[in-house]
C-alpha positions, 0 to 999 in steps of 0.5 A: 715219123719215128725219125721226126720224133727222135730228132725233134724231142730233145729240141722240144724239151730244151725249148720247154726248159727255156720257158720253164727252167728246171731251176727257178730264180729271181731273174727268170721270174722277173724276165718272164712274169714281170717285176714283183710287187714285193718279192717272189719266193723262188724256192717255193715256186721251185717246189710248187711248179718246176719240180713237179712239172719236170718230174712228169716231163722226164718220165717220158712221152713222145712229144708228138703234138709238138713235133706234129706242129713242126711238121705242119710248119714245114708242110706249109713251106716255112722253117720250123726252127723259127717257131719252136716256142709255139711248138711247146704250147700244145705239149705244155697244155697236154701235160697240164691236162694229164695232171688235172685229169689224173686228179679228176679220174682218181688215177694212181699212176702215170707213165710208170710212176705215181700220179703227180697228186700222189707224189707231190700232193693234190694242192701242188699238182692241181696248181701246177696243172692249172699253171700249164693252161696259162703258160702258153698265153705268156708265150703268145704275149712274148710274140716269138717270130714277131707275128703281126698283131692280128695273127697274135690276136687270132692265136690267142682267140683260137686257144681260148676257143679250143680250151673251152671246147676241151673242158666241154669234153672233159665235163661230159667224160666226168659226168658219164664216169659218175653214172653207173649205167652205160647210157651213151650213144656213140655220136656223143662219145665221139663228140666228147673225144672231138672236144677233149682229145681233138681239141689239142689236135686242132690247136696243133694244126690251127696254131701252125696255120696261124703263125705261118699265115696259112689261113686258107687251109686252117679248117682242113688241117684242123679236121685232119688233126681232129680225126687223127686225135680221136683215132689216137684216143680210141686206139689208146683205149684198145691198147690198154685192153690189149696190154691187160690181155698180154699180162694174163691177169698178172697186171702190176702197176698201171695196166687195165687202168681204163676199167679200174677207173670206170671209163665209158670207152667206145668198147664199153658203149658198143658192148652195152648195145650188143652184149647180153643183158646179163653181161651188160649188168656185170660190166656196169657193176665192174666199172662202177666199183671203187676197186677191181681185182685183176680177175674182175678186170679180166672178166670185163675184158672178156665181156668186151671181147665176146661182144666184138667190141674190141675189134669194133673200136679198133676198126673205128680208129682205123677208119678215122685214121684213113679219113684224116689222111684223105683231108690232106689232099689238094691243100698244096702241102710240101710233099715230104712233110705231107707224107709224114703227116699221113704216116703219123695218122697211121702210126697212132692206130698201129703203135704198140706202146 
């Protein structure tokens, strides 16, 4: 999967740039959004949309959702090159959610630099993030690949369905974040992940099935993508803790963020059930605090470790990864891209960055 990521990422970025250029002018605005009623202001839109969005995109990110879409297309026996603009949809959506999530979470950093609302202001960041939710609808309206009208409608309705579920997940996450007690069952946590992180994964799989008219396997590949995405989220949370441990308490920027932001991760939920009452109370106090010292982050991690919560979360991620791979059997997928899909499910729980 590493080779696929390396091969396709520049292509994905070029495609995104064709949909949202680094330099905005009247010709682009007219062609993409239609004639102005009076007059667009390209300079204002450059600073409000293109500059902040590309500032975030240029910081990194593996573009794995877009690449996964292209692998799915190939697994369905079609040519990925024919659907590049559709591949950009989940990547644009993902980065839009990042911008909005960072505002809602009060995050200070993203991908090694200041979170966009700190770099450009909350108003610009929020508008840019929201714009990235709607830009994919323009892609479907433009109808690259010349889809039949019923497939075009199905793609639109699927996006509406999944984006609504994404916001259900975010709503649960925000509500839990605003409560001091860790009073969440594991099934509710997993449903939050299924709605939020899983939603973008399902969009990848379902969109590929729709645009290639491979509808008979749409549900099965969506289930693969959902479980793989939940495994990714849990493994990502574990990775945040492990990186903090590797730093040895000398954290620097962006390390130990989940604890500093008070996130109710699967590790925290497990510890709330299995740690001592004293440790649970202390963990809740640290997660609830507006600010944490490095020593407090280390203390919280030690509570998670002593309760066996880090290992438990890692094991859950591995189980979900294995389950997702099993869902690819008997779907008639092309063998090489099917193997890439299986390898990717293993990659998301075994990566180090």
